[in-house]
N, CA, C and O atoms as a GROMACS GRO file, in nm:
protein
  548
    1MET      N    1   0.422   6.757  -3.062
    1MET     CA    2   0.304   6.707  -2.998
    1MET      C    3   0.323   6.721  -2.846
    1MET      O    4   0.424   6.677  -2.792
    2PRO      N    5   0.226   6.780  -2.780
    2PRO     CA    6   0.239   6.801  -2.635
    2PRO      C    7   0.220   6.668  -2.559
    2PRO      O    8   0.145   6.581  -2.605
    3PRO      N    9   0.286   6.652  -2.446
    3PRO     CA   10   0.270   6.529  -2.367
    3PRO      C   11   0.127   6.515  -2.318
    3PRO      O   12   0.058   6.611  -2.285
    4ARG      N   13   0.086   6.390  -2.314
    4ARG     CA   14  -0.049   6.359  -2.270
    4ARG      C   15  -0.058   6.378  -2.118
    4ARG      O   16   0.033   6.337  -2.045
    5PRO      N   17  -0.165   6.438  -2.071
    5PRO     CA   18  -0.176   6.457  -1.926
    5PRO      C   19  -0.198   6.322  -1.855
    5PRO      O   20  -0.268   6.234  -1.907
    6SER      N   21  -0.140   6.308  -1.740
    6SER     CA   22  -0.151   6.185  -1.661
    6SER      C   23  -0.290   6.177  -1.597
    6SER      O   24  -0.342   6.275  -1.544
    7THR      N   25  -0.348   6.058  -1.604
    7THR     CA   26  -0.480   6.036  -1.542
    7THR      C   27  -0.466   5.925  -1.438
    7THR      O   28  -0.369   5.849  -1.441
    8PRO      N   29  -0.561   5.915  -1.348
    8PRO     CA   30  -0.553   5.812  -1.244
    8PRO      C   31  -0.562   5.670  -1.302
    8PRO      O   32  -0.533   5.574  -1.230
    9GLN      N   33  -0.601   5.651  -1.427
    9GLN     CA   34  -0.618   5.519  -1.487
    9GLN      C   35  -0.490   5.466  -1.552
    9GLN      O   36  -0.490   5.354  -1.602
   10ASP      N   37  -0.383   5.541  -1.551
   10ASP     CA   38  -0.258   5.496  -1.612
   10ASP      C   39  -0.189   5.392  -1.523
   10ASP      O   40  -0.166   5.418  -1.405
   11GLY      N   41  -0.154   5.273  -1.581
   11GLY     CA   42  -0.079   5.170  -1.509
   11GLY      C   43  -0.162   5.098  -1.403
   11GLY      O   44  -0.284   5.116  -1.393
   12PHE      N   45  -0.091   5.016  -1.325
   12PHE     CA   46  -0.157   4.939  -1.219
   12PHE      C   47  -0.126   5.001  -1.085
   12PHE      O   48  -0.020   5.059  -1.065
   13THR      N   49  -0.220   4.989  -0.993
   13THR     CA   50  -0.195   5.039  -0.858
   13THR      C   51  -0.121   4.931  -0.781
   13THR      O   52  -0.117   4.815  -0.823
   14LEU      N   53  -0.066   4.967  -0.671
   14LEU     CA   54   0.008   4.873  -0.588
   14LEU      C   55  -0.082   4.760  -0.540
   14LEU      O   56  -0.039   4.644  -0.538
   15ILE      N   57  -0.203   4.790  -0.503
   15ILE     CA   58  -0.295   4.687  -0.454
   15ILE      C   59  -0.327   4.585  -0.564
   15ILE      O   60  -0.340   4.466  -0.535
   16GLU      N   61  -0.340   4.631  -0.688
   16GLU     CA   62  -0.367   4.539  -0.799
   16GLU      C   63  -0.249   4.444  -0.821
   16GLU      O   64  -0.268   4.325  -0.848
   17VAL      N   65  -0.129   4.496  -0.810
   17VAL     CA   66  -0.010   4.412  -0.826
   17VAL      C   67  -0.001   4.310  -0.712
   17VAL      O   68   0.030   4.194  -0.736
   18LEU      N   69  -0.028   4.353  -0.590
   18LEU     CA   70  -0.024   4.262  -0.475
   18LEU      C   71  -0.129   4.152  -0.488
   18LEU      O   72  -0.101   4.035  -0.459
   19VAL      N   73  -0.250   4.187  -0.531
   19VAL     CA   74  -0.355   4.087  -0.550
   19VAL      C   75  -0.313   3.987  -0.658
   19VAL      O   76  -0.337   3.867  -0.644
   20ALA      N   77  -0.252   4.036  -0.765
   20ALA     CA   78  -0.206   3.946  -0.871
   20ALA      C   79  -0.100   3.850  -0.817
   20ALA      O   80  -0.102   3.731  -0.849
   21PHE      N   81  -0.007   3.900  -0.735
   21PHE     CA   82   0.094   3.813  -0.676
   21PHE      C   83   0.032   3.708  -0.585
   21PHE      O   84   0.073   3.592  -0.588
   22VAL      N   85  -0.066   3.746  -0.506
   22VAL     CA   86  -0.134   3.651  -0.417
   22VAL      C   87  -0.202   3.542  -0.499
   22VAL      O   88  -0.195   3.425  -0.463
   23ILE      N   89  -0.268   3.579  -0.607
   23ILE     CA   90  -0.335   3.480  -0.692
   23ILE      C   91  -0.233   3.383  -0.753
   23ILE      O   92  -0.257   3.263  -0.757
   24VAL      N   93  -0.122   3.436  -0.800
   24VAL     CA   94  -0.017   3.350  -0.858
   24VAL      C   95   0.040   3.257  -0.751
   24VAL      O   96   0.061   3.138  -0.778
   25ILE      N   97   0.065   3.308  -0.632
   25ILE     CA   98   0.119   3.226  -0.524
   25ILE      C   99   0.021   3.115  -0.487
   25ILE      O  100   0.062   3.001  -0.465
   26LEU      N  101  -0.108   3.147  -0.478
   26LEU     CA  102  -0.208   3.044  -0.447
   26LEU      C  103  -0.212   2.937  -0.556
   26LEU      O  104  -0.222   2.818  -0.525
   27ALA      N  105  -0.206   2.978  -0.681
   27ALA     CA  106  -0.207   2.881  -0.792
   27ALA      C  107  -0.084   2.790  -0.786
   27ALA      O  108  -0.094   2.670  -0.806
   28LEU      N  109   0.032   2.848  -0.758
   28LEU     CA  110   0.154   2.768  -0.748
   28LEU      C  111   0.150   2.674  -0.628
   28LEU      O  112   0.199   2.561  -0.635
   29THR      N  113   0.091   2.719  -0.518
   29THR     CA  114   0.078   2.635  -0.399
   29THR      C  115  -0.009   2.514  -0.429
   29THR      O  116   0.024   2.402  -0.391
   30VAL      N  117  -0.121   2.535  -0.497
   30VAL     CA  118  -0.210   2.424  -0.533
   30VAL      C  119  -0.138   2.327  -0.627
   30VAL      O  120  -0.150   2.205  -0.611
   31ALA      N  121  -0.065   2.379  -0.724
   31ALA     CA  122   0.008   2.293  -0.817
   31ALA      C  123   0.116   2.213  -0.744
   31ALA      O  124   0.135   2.094  -0.771
   32TYR      N  125   0.187   2.277  -0.652
   32TYR     CA  126   0.292   2.210  -0.576
   32TYR      C  127   0.233   2.100  -0.489
   32TYR      O  128   0.287   1.989  -0.481
   33ARG      N  129   0.122   2.129  -0.423
   33ARG     CA  130   0.056   2.030  -0.338
   33ARG      C  131   0.009   1.910  -0.422
   33ARG      O  132   0.020   1.795  -0.379
   34GLY      N  133  -0.041   1.938  -0.540
   34GLY     CA  134  -0.083   1.830  -0.630
   34GLY      C  135   0.034   1.741  -0.669
   34GLY      O  136   0.019   1.619  -0.676
   35MET      N  137   0.149   1.802  -0.694
   35MET     CA  138   0.268   1.723  -0.728
   35MET      C  139   0.312   1.638  -0.609
   35MET      O  140   0.348   1.521  -0.626
   36LEU      N  141   0.310   1.694  -0.488
   36LEU     CA  142   0.348   1.618  -0.370
   36LEU      C  143   0.254   1.501  -0.346
   36LEU      O  144   0.298   1.391  -0.313
   37ASP      N  145   0.123   1.524  -0.363
   37ASP     CA  146   0.026   1.415  -0.348
   37ASP      C  147   0.050   1.306  -0.452
   37ASP      O  148   0.037   1.187  -0.422
   38GLY      N  149   0.086   1.345  -0.572
   38GLY     CA  150   0.115   1.248  -0.678
   38GLY      C  151   0.238   1.164  -0.645
   38GLY      O  152   0.239   1.044  -0.668
   39VAL      N  153   0.341   1.228  -0.592
   39VAL     CA  154   0.462   1.155  -0.553
   39VAL      C  155   0.431   1.058  -0.439
   39VAL      O  156   0.477   0.944  -0.441
   40ALA      N  157   0.354   1.102  -0.340
   40ALA     CA  158   0.318   1.016  -0.228
   40ALA      C  159   0.235   0.896  -0.275
   40ALA      O  160   0.256   0.784  -0.229
   41ALA      N  161   0.143   0.920  -0.366
   41ALA     CA  162   0.060   0.810  -0.419
   41ALA      C  163   0.146   0.710  -0.497
   41ALA      O  164   0.124   0.590  -0.490
   42THR      N  165   0.244   0.760  -0.570
   42THR     CA  166   0.334   0.672  -0.646
   42THR      C  167   0.418   0.588  -0.551
   42THR      O  168   0.438   0.468  -0.574
   43GLN      N  169   0.469   0.649  -0.444
   43GLN     CA  170   0.548   0.574  -0.347
   43GLN      C  171   0.464   0.466  -0.279
   43GLN      O  172   0.511   0.354  -0.259
   44LEU      N  173   0.341   0.499  -0.242
   44LEU     CA  174   0.252   0.401  -0.180
   44LEU      C  175   0.223   0.287  -0.277
   44LEU      O  176   0.222   0.170  -0.238
   45SER      N  177   0.199   0.320  -0.401
   45SER     CA  178   0.173   0.218  -0.503
   45SER      C  179   0.293   0.125  -0.520
   45SER      O  180   0.276   0.004  -0.528
   46ASN      N  181   0.412   0.182  -0.525
   46ASN     CA  182   0.534   0.100  -0.540
   46ASN      C  183   0.555   0.010  -0.419
   46ASN      O  184   0.590  -0.107  -0.434
   47ARG      N  185   0.533   0.064  -0.300
   47ARG     CA  186   0.551  -0.015  -0.177
   47ARG      C  187   0.447  -0.128  -0.170
   47ARG      O  188   0.480  -0.240  -0.131
   48THR      N  189   0.323  -0.097  -0.208
   48THR     CA  190   0.218  -0.199  -0.208
   48THR      C  191   0.249  -0.308  -0.310
   48THR      O  192   0.230  -0.426  -0.281
   49GLN      N  193   0.297  -0.270  -0.427
   49GLN     CA  194   0.333  -0.369  -0.529
   49GLN      C  195   0.447  -0.458  -0.481
   49GLN      O  196   0.445  -0.579  -0.505
   50ASP      N  197   0.545  -0.400  -0.414
   50ASP     CA  198   0.657  -0.477  -0.360
   50ASP      C  199   0.606  -0.576  -0.254
   50ASP      O  200   0.646  -0.692  -0.254
   51ALA      N  201   0.520  -0.529  -0.165
   51ALA     CA  202   0.465  -0.616  -0.060
   51ALA      C  203   0.380  -0.728  -0.122
   51ALA      O  204   0.387  -0.842  -0.077
   52LEU      N  205   0.303  -0.695  -0.223
   52LEU     CA  206   0.220  -0.796  -0.290
   52LEU      C  207   0.308  -0.902  -0.356
   52LEU      O  208   0.277  -1.021  -0.348
   53SER      N  209   0.414  -0.860  -0.420
   53SER     CA  210   0.506  -0.954  -0.485
   53SER      C  211   0.570  -1.048  -0.382
   53SER      O  212   0.582  -1.168  -0.406
   54ARG      N  213   0.611  -0.992  -0.269
   54ARG     CA  214   0.672  -1.074  -0.164
   54ARG      C  215   0.570  -1.169  -0.102
   54ARG      O  216   0.602  -1.283  -0.071
   55ALA      N  217   0.446  -1.122  -0.085
   55ALA     CA  218   0.342  -1.209  -0.030
   55ALA      C  219   0.313  -1.325  -0.126
   55ALA      O  220   0.293  -1.438  -0.082
   56GLN      N  221   0.312  -1.298  -0.256
   56GLN     CA  222   0.292  -1.404  -0.354
   56GLN      C  223   0.406  -1.506  -0.347
   56GLN      O  224   0.382  -1.626  -0.363
   57SER      N  225   0.527  -1.460  -0.324
   57SER     CA  226   0.641  -1.551  -0.311
   57SER      C  227   0.625  -1.641  -0.189
   57SER      O  228   0.651  -1.761  -0.197
   58HIS      N  229   0.583  -1.584  -0.077
   58HIS     CA  230   0.560  -1.664   0.043
   58HIS      C  231   0.447  -1.764   0.021
   58HIS      O  232   0.455  -1.878   0.066
   59LEU      N  233   0.344  -1.721  -0.048
   59LEU     CA  234   0.231  -1.810  -0.077
   59LEU      C  235   0.276  -1.925  -0.168
   59LEU      O  236   0.233  -2.039  -0.150
   60ALA      N  237   0.361  -1.896  -0.264
   60ALA     CA  238   0.411  -2.000  -0.355
   60ALA      C  239   0.500  -2.100  -0.282
   60ALA      O  240   0.511  -2.215  -0.324
   61ALA      N  241   0.563  -2.058  -0.172
   61ALA     CA  242   0.651  -2.148  -0.097
   61ALA      C  243   0.573  -2.252  -0.018
   61ALA      O  244   0.628  -2.356   0.020
   62VAL      N  245   0.445  -2.227   0.008
   62VAL     CA  246   0.364  -2.322   0.083
   62VAL      C  247   0.344  -2.446  -0.004
   62VAL      O  248   0.287  -2.439  -0.112
   63GLY      N  249   0.393  -2.559   0.046
   63GLY     CA  250   0.386  -2.683  -0.030
   63GLY      C  251   0.511  -2.708  -0.112
   63GLY      O  252   0.530  -2.818  -0.164
   64HIS      N  253   0.596  -2.608  -0.125
   64HIS     CA  254   0.722  -2.620  -0.199
   64HIS      C  255   0.832  -2.560  -0.112
   64HIS      O  256   0.878  -2.448  -0.136
   65GLY      N  257   0.872  -2.633  -0.013
   65GLY     CA  258   0.974  -2.582   0.079
   65GLY      C  259   0.915  -2.553   0.216
   65GLY      O  260   0.988  -2.554   0.316
   66MET      N  261   0.788  -2.528   0.224
   66MET     CA  262   0.718  -2.508   0.351
   66MET      C  263   0.605  -2.610   0.355
   66MET      O  264   0.521  -2.614   0.265
   67ARG      N  265   0.605  -2.692   0.457
   67ARG     CA  266   0.506  -2.800   0.462
   67ARG      C  267   0.365  -2.744   0.473
   67ARG      O  268   0.343  -2.635   0.525
   68ILE      N  269   0.270  -2.822   0.422
   68ILE     CA  270   0.129  -2.784   0.435
   68ILE      C  271   0.075  -2.856   0.558
   68ILE      O  272   0.058  -2.977   0.557
   69GLY      N  273   0.050  -2.782   0.660
   69GLY     CA  274  -0.002  -2.832   0.786
   69GLY      C  275  -0.021  -2.713   0.878
   69GLY      O  276   0.024  -2.603   0.845
   70PRO      N  277  -0.086  -2.732   0.991
   70PRO     CA  278  -0.108  -2.620   1.083
   70PRO      C  279   0.026  -2.552   1.116
   70PRO      O  280   0.122  -2.617   1.158
   71LEU      N  281   0.029  -2.422   1.096
   71LEU     CA  282   0.156  -2.350   1.108
   71LEU      C  283   0.132  -2.201   1.123
   71LEU      O  284   0.038  -2.146   1.064
   72GLU      N  285   0.217  -2.136   1.201
   72GLU     CA  286   0.223  -1.989   1.205
   72GLU      C  287   0.370  -1.952   1.206
   72GLU      O  288   0.446  -1.995   1.293
   73GLN      N  289   0.408  -1.870   1.110
   73GLN     CA  290   0.546  -1.822   1.101
   73GLN      C  291   0.544  -1.675   1.066
   73GLN      O  292   0.452  -1.626   1.001
   74ASP      N  293   0.648  -1.605   1.109
   74ASP     CA  294   0.662  -1.466   1.066
   74ASP      C  295   0.809  -1.428   1.066
   74ASP      O  296   0.894  -1.498   1.121
   75GLY      N  297   0.836  -1.316   1.002
   75GLY     CA  298   0.973  -1.269   0.992
   75GLY      C  299   0.978  -1.137   0.918
   75GLY      O  300   0.875  -1.079   0.884
   76ASP      N  301   1.099  -1.091   0.892
   76ASP     CA  302   1.119  -0.965   0.820
   76ASP      C  303   1.181  -0.993   0.684
   76ASP      O  304   1.273  -1.074   0.672
   77ASP      N  305   1.130  -0.924   0.582
   77ASP     CA  306   1.181  -0.938   0.446
   77ASP      C  307   1.288  -0.835   0.416
   77ASP      O  308   1.348  -0.839   0.309
   78GLY      N  309   1.313  -0.745   0.504
   78GLY     CA  310   1.402  -0.633   0.475
   78GLY      C  311   1.318  -0.517   0.426
   78GLY      O  312   1.199  -0.533   0.400
   79SER      N  313   1.378  -0.402   0.414
   79SER     CA  314   1.305  -0.281   0.372
   79SER      C  315   1.184  -0.256   0.460
   79SER      O  316   1.083  -0.203   0.414
   80ALA      N  317   1.193  -0.292   0.587
   80ALA     CA  318   1.087  -0.269   0.686
   80ALA      C  319   0.960  -0.348   0.659
   80ALA      O  320   0.855  -0.317   0.716
   81LEU      N  321   0.966  -0.450   0.574
   81LEU     CA  322   0.849  -0.534   0.548
   81LEU      C  323   0.849  -0.652   0.645
   81LEU      O  324   0.951  -0.718   0.664
   82HIS      N  325   0.734  -0.676   0.706
   82HIS     CA  326   0.716  -0.787   0.800
   82HIS      C  327   0.615  -0.884   0.740
   82HIS      O  328   0.509  -0.841   0.693
   83TRP      N  329   0.646  -1.014   0.740
   83TRP     CA  330   0.554  -1.112   0.684
   83TRP      C  331   0.502  -1.206   0.792
   83TRP      O  332   0.567  -1.228   0.894
   84HIS      N  333   0.384  -1.260   0.767
   84HIS     CA  334   0.321  -1.355   0.859
   84HIS      C  335   0.246  -1.459   0.775
   84HIS      O  336   0.163  -1.423   0.691
   85VAL      N  337   0.276  -1.586   0.797
   85VAL     CA  338   0.208  -1.696   0.728
   85VAL      C  339   0.129  -1.774   0.832
   85VAL      O  340   0.182  -1.812   0.936
   86ARG      N  341   0.003  -1.797   0.802
   86ARG     CA  342  -0.084  -1.873   0.893
   86ARG      C  343  -0.153  -1.981   0.811
   86ARG      O  344  -0.219  -1.952   0.711
   87ILE      N  345  -0.138  -2.107   0.855
   87ILE     CA  346  -0.203  -2.220   0.789
   87ILE      C  347  -0.286  -2.293   0.894
   87ILE      O  348  -0.232  -2.340   0.995
   88VAL      N  349  -0.416  -2.301   0.871
   88VAL     CA  350  -0.506  -2.370   0.963
   88VAL      C  351  -0.599  -2.461   0.883
   88VAL      O  352  -0.630  -2.432   0.768
   89PRO      N  353  -0.643  -2.571   0.945
   89PRO     CA  354  -0.736  -2.658   0.873
   89PRO      C  355  -0.868  -2.585   0.848
   89PRO      O  356  -0.918  -2.512   0.934
   90ALA      N  357  -0.923  -2.606   0.729
   90ALA     CA  358  -1.055  -2.549   0.698
   90ALA      C  359  -1.160  -2.638   0.763
   90ALA      O  360  -1.128  -2.745   0.814
   91GLU      N  361  -1.284  -2.592   0.762
   91GLU     CA  362  -1.390  -2.674   0.816
   91GLU      C  363  -1.392  -2.806   0.742
   91GLU      O  364  -1.351  -2.814   0.626
   92ALA      N  365  -1.438  -2.911   0.809
   92ALA     CA  366  -1.441  -3.044   0.747
   92ALA      C  367  -1.519  -3.040   0.617
   92ALA      O  368  -1.634  -2.996   0.613
   93ALA      N  369  -1.456  -3.086   0.510
   93ALA     CA  370  -1.521  -3.087   0.379
   93ALA      C  371  -1.564  -3.229   0.347
   93ALA      O  372  -1.486  -3.323   0.360
   94ALA      N  373  -1.687  -3.242   0.304
   94ALA     CA  374  -1.741  -3.374   0.270
   94ALA      C  375  -1.682  -3.420   0.138
   94ALA      O  376  -1.658  -3.340   0.048
   95GLY      N  377  -1.658  -3.551   0.128
   95GLY     CA  378  -1.612  -3.606   0.001
   95GLY      C  379  -1.462  -3.603  -0.018
   95GLY      O  380  -1.413  -3.646  -0.122
   96ILE      N  381  -1.387  -3.554   0.081
   96ILE     CA  382  -1.241  -3.554   0.069
   96ILE      C  383  -1.189  -3.678   0.140
   96ILE      O  384  -1.236  -3.714   0.248
   97SER      N  385  -1.094  -3.743   0.079
   97SER     CA  386  -1.034  -3.865   0.133
   97SER      C  387  -0.987  -3.840   0.276
   97SER      O  388  -0.945  -3.730   0.311
   98SER      N  389  -0.994  -3.944   0.359
   98SER     CA  390  -0.957  -3.928   0.500
   98SER      C  391  -0.810  -3.895   0.518
   98SER      O  392  -0.772  -3.845   0.624
   99GLY      N  393  -0.726  -3.920   0.419
   99GLY     CA  394  -0.584  -3.889   0.431
   99GLY      C  395  -0.551  -3.746   0.392
   99GLY      O  396  -0.438  -3.701   0.413
  100LEU      N  397  -0.647  -3.674   0.336
  100LEU     CA  398  -0.622  -3.537   0.291
  100LEU      C  399  -0.704  -3.437   0.371
  100LEU      O  400  -0.815  -3.467   0.415
  101VAL      N  401  -0.649  -3.320   0.390
  101VAL     CA  402  -0.716  -3.213   0.464
  101VAL      C  403  -0.705  -3.084   0.383
  101VAL      O  404  -0.602  -3.056   0.321
  102LEU      N  405  -0.812  -3.006   0.385
  102LEU     CA  406  -0.812  -2.876   0.320
  102LEU      C  407  -0.765  -2.772   0.422
  102LEU      O  408  -0.820  -2.763   0.532
  103TYR      N  409  -0.665  -2.693   0.384
  103TYR     CA  410  -0.609  -2.593   0.474
  103TYR      C  411  -0.634  -2.452   0.420
  103TYR      O  412  -0.627  -2.429   0.299
  104ARG      N  413  -0.662  -2.360   0.511
  104ARG     CA  414  -0.669  -2.218   0.476
  104ARG      C  415  -0.529  -2.160   0.495
  104ARG      O  416  -0.469  -2.174   0.602
  105VAL      N  417  -0.480  -2.095   0.392
  105VAL     CA  418  -0.347  -2.034   0.397
  105VAL      C  419  -0.364  -1.884   0.385
  105VAL      O  420  -0.429  -1.834   0.293
  106GLN      N  421  -0.305  -1.812   0.479
  106GLN     CA  422  -0.314  -1.666   0.480
  106GLN      C  423  -0.172  -1.609   0.492
  106GLN      O  424  -0.098  -1.645   0.584
  107VAL      N  425  -0.136  -1.522   0.400
  107VAL     CA  426  -0.004  -1.457   0.402
  107VAL      C  427  -0.028  -1.306   0.412
  107VAL      O  428  -0.103  -1.249   0.333
  108THR      N  429   0.036  -1.243   0.509
  108THR     CA  430   0.022  -1.098   0.528
  108THR      C  431   0.160  -1.034   0.523
  108THR      O  432   0.254  -1.081   0.588
  109GLU      N  433   0.172  -0.928   0.447
  109GLU     CA  434   0.293  -0.844   0.443
  109GLU      C  435   0.252  -0.707   0.496
  109GLU      O  436   0.154  -0.650   0.448
  110SER      N  437   0.325  -0.655   0.592
  110SER     CA  438   0.292  -0.523   0.646
  110SER      C  439   0.418  -0.438   0.656
  110SER      O  440   0.529  -0.489   0.661
  111TRP      N  441   0.396  -0.307   0.658
  111TRP     CA  442   0.508  -0.212   0.666
  111TRP      C  443   0.461  -0.086   0.736
  111TRP      O  444   0.342  -0.054   0.732
  112PRO      N  445   0.553  -0.014   0.801
  112PRO     CA  446   0.515   0.110   0.870
  112PRO      C  447   0.479   0.219   0.769
  112PRO      O  448   0.545   0.237   0.667
  113ASP      N  449   0.374   0.291   0.801
  113ASP     CA  450   0.332   0.404   0.717
  113ASP      C  451   0.265   0.507   0.807
  113ASP      O  452   0.152   0.486   0.850
  114PRO      N  453   0.333   0.618   0.835
  114PRO     CA  454   0.277   0.719   0.925
  114PRO      C  455   0.148   0.782   0.874
  114PRO      O  456   0.071   0.837   0.952
  115SER      N  457   0.124   0.775   0.743
  115SER     CA  458   0.002   0.836   0.690
  115SER      C  459  -0.121   0.748   0.710
  115SER      O  460  -0.234   0.795   0.692
  116ALA      N  461  -0.102   0.621   0.746
  116ALA     CA  462  -0.216   0.532   0.772
  116ALA      C  463  -0.267   0.556   0.913
  116ALA      O  464  -0.191   0.595   1.002
  117ALA      N  465  -0.396   0.533   0.934
  117ALA     CA  466  -0.457   0.557   1.065
  117ALA      C  467  -0.392   0.471   1.173
  117ALA      O  468  -0.371   0.518   1.285
  118SER      N  469  -0.361   0.345   1.141
  118SER     CA  470  -0.303   0.254   1.240
  118SER      C  471  -0.151   0.264   1.247
  118SER      O  472  -0.089   0.205   1.335
  119GLY      N  473  -0.091   0.339   1.156
  119GLY     CA  474   0.054   0.351   1.154
  119GLY      C  475   0.122   0.244   1.070
  119GLY      O  476   0.244   0.247   1.052
  120ARG      N  477   0.044   0.148   1.020
  120ARG     CA  478   0.096   0.040   0.935
  120ARG      C  479  -0.001   0.015   0.821
  120ARG      O  480  -0.122   0.036   0.834
  121ARG      N  481   0.052  -0.030   0.711
  121ARG     CA  482  -0.029  -0.075   0.598
  121ARG      C  483   0.004  -0.221   0.576
  121ARG      O  484   0.111  -0.268   0.614
  122SER      N  485  -0.089  -0.294   0.513
  122SER     CA  486  -0.062  -0.436   0.489
  122SER      C  487  -0.137  -0.486   0.366
  122SER      O  488  -0.237  -0.428   0.322
  123VAL      N  489  -0.084  -0.595   0.312
  123VAL     CA  490  -0.151  -0.667   0.204
  123VAL      C  491  -0.169  -0.809   0.255
  123VAL      O  492  -0.082  -0.864   0.322
  124GLU      N  493  -0.283  -0.867   0.223
  124GLU     CA  494  -0.313  -1.001   0.271
  124GLU      C  495  -0.363  -1.086   0.154
  124GLU      O  496  -0.450  -1.045   0.079
  125LEU      N  497  -0.305  -1.205   0.141
  125LEU     CA  498  -0.349  -1.300   0.040
  125LEU      C  499  -0.400  -1.424   0.111
  125LEU      O  500  -0.342  -1.469   0.210
  126ARG      N  501  -0.509  -1.480   0.060
  126ARG     CA  502  -0.568  -1.601   0.118
  126ARG      C  503  -0.594  -1.701   0.008
  126ARG      O  504  -0.630  -1.665  -0.104
  127THR      N  505  -0.577  -1.828   0.042
  127THR     CA  506  -0.608  -1.934  -0.052
  127THR      C  507  -0.636  -2.062   0.026
  127THR      O  508  -0.622  -2.066   0.148
  128LEU      N  509  -0.674  -2.165  -0.046
  128LEU     CA  510  -0.694  -2.297   0.013
  128LEU      C  511  -0.593  -2.391  -0.050
  128LEU      O  512  -0.566  -2.384  -0.170
  129ARG      N  513  -0.537  -2.481   0.032
  129ARG     CA  514  -0.442  -2.580  -0.018
  129ARG      C  515  -0.479  -2.716   0.040
  129ARG      O  516  -0.528  -2.726   0.152
  130LEU      N  517  -0.455  -2.818  -0.038
  130LEU     CA  518  -0.483  -2.954   0.004
  130LEU      C  519  -0.353  -3.015   0.057
  130LEU      O  520  -0.250  -3.011  -0.010
  131GLY      N  521  -0.359  -3.072   0.177
  131GLY     CA  522  -0.241  -3.133   0.238
  131GLY      C  523  -0.278  -3.264   0.302
  131GLY      O  524  -0.394  -3.303   0.306
  132THR      N  525  -0.176  -3.331   0.353
  132THR     CA  526  -0.201  -3.459   0.420
  132THR      C  527  -0.239  -3.434   0.564
  132THR      O  528  -0.201  -3.335   0.625
  133ARG      N  529  -0.315  -3.529   0.617
  133ARG     CA  530  -0.359  -3.519   0.757
  133ARG      C  531  -0.239  -3.540   0.849
  133ARG      O  532  -0.155  -3.627   0.826
  134GLU      N  533  -0.232  -3.457   0.953
  134GLU     CA  534  -0.126  -3.470   1.053
  134GLU      C  535  -0.151  -3.595   1.136
  134GLU      O  536  -0.264  -3.625   1.172
  135ALA      N  537  -0.046  -3.668   1.165
  135ALA     CA  538  -0.059  -3.785   1.251
  135ALA      C  539  -0.081  -3.738   1.394
  135ALA      O  540  -0.010  -3.650   1.442
  136SER      N  541  -0.181  -3.798   1.464
  136SER     CA  542  -0.205  -3.756   1.602
  136SER      C  543  -0.106  -3.824   1.696
  136SER      O  544  -0.074  -3.941   1.678
  137PRO      N  545  -0.058  -3.750   1.796
  137PRO     CA  546   0.043  -3.806   1.888
  137PRO      C  547  -0.015  -3.909   1.980
  137PRO      O  548   0.057  -3.965   2.063
   0.00000   0.00000   0.00000
């Protein structure tokens, strides 16, 4: 059997191979970027959960180890987390005994995050607590 004559349609041209490589590279780039975004979102979620847990601990300490009264305190929890507790009297509430006062309690945990617009992210918890009236000096 004689060999078949070669035609211009045999095989792929160099340009077709290059275009195929470019398409594969673009697809891999998109997949890689998606994985990086997923990892970043997971890290942010873990950091937020840690900050929320620590803020809940600080909130639980109010009235149990930390007096309920006008107060502002802050400090560092480690791992670059900064906490701030603020306790202020709420507006006068009718019907509450004169010896008791309603206080607004706010706990904020913040941490540095270069991807945030302000350079920091934070979680804030607020609640109301009933405490005794401070004696006036």
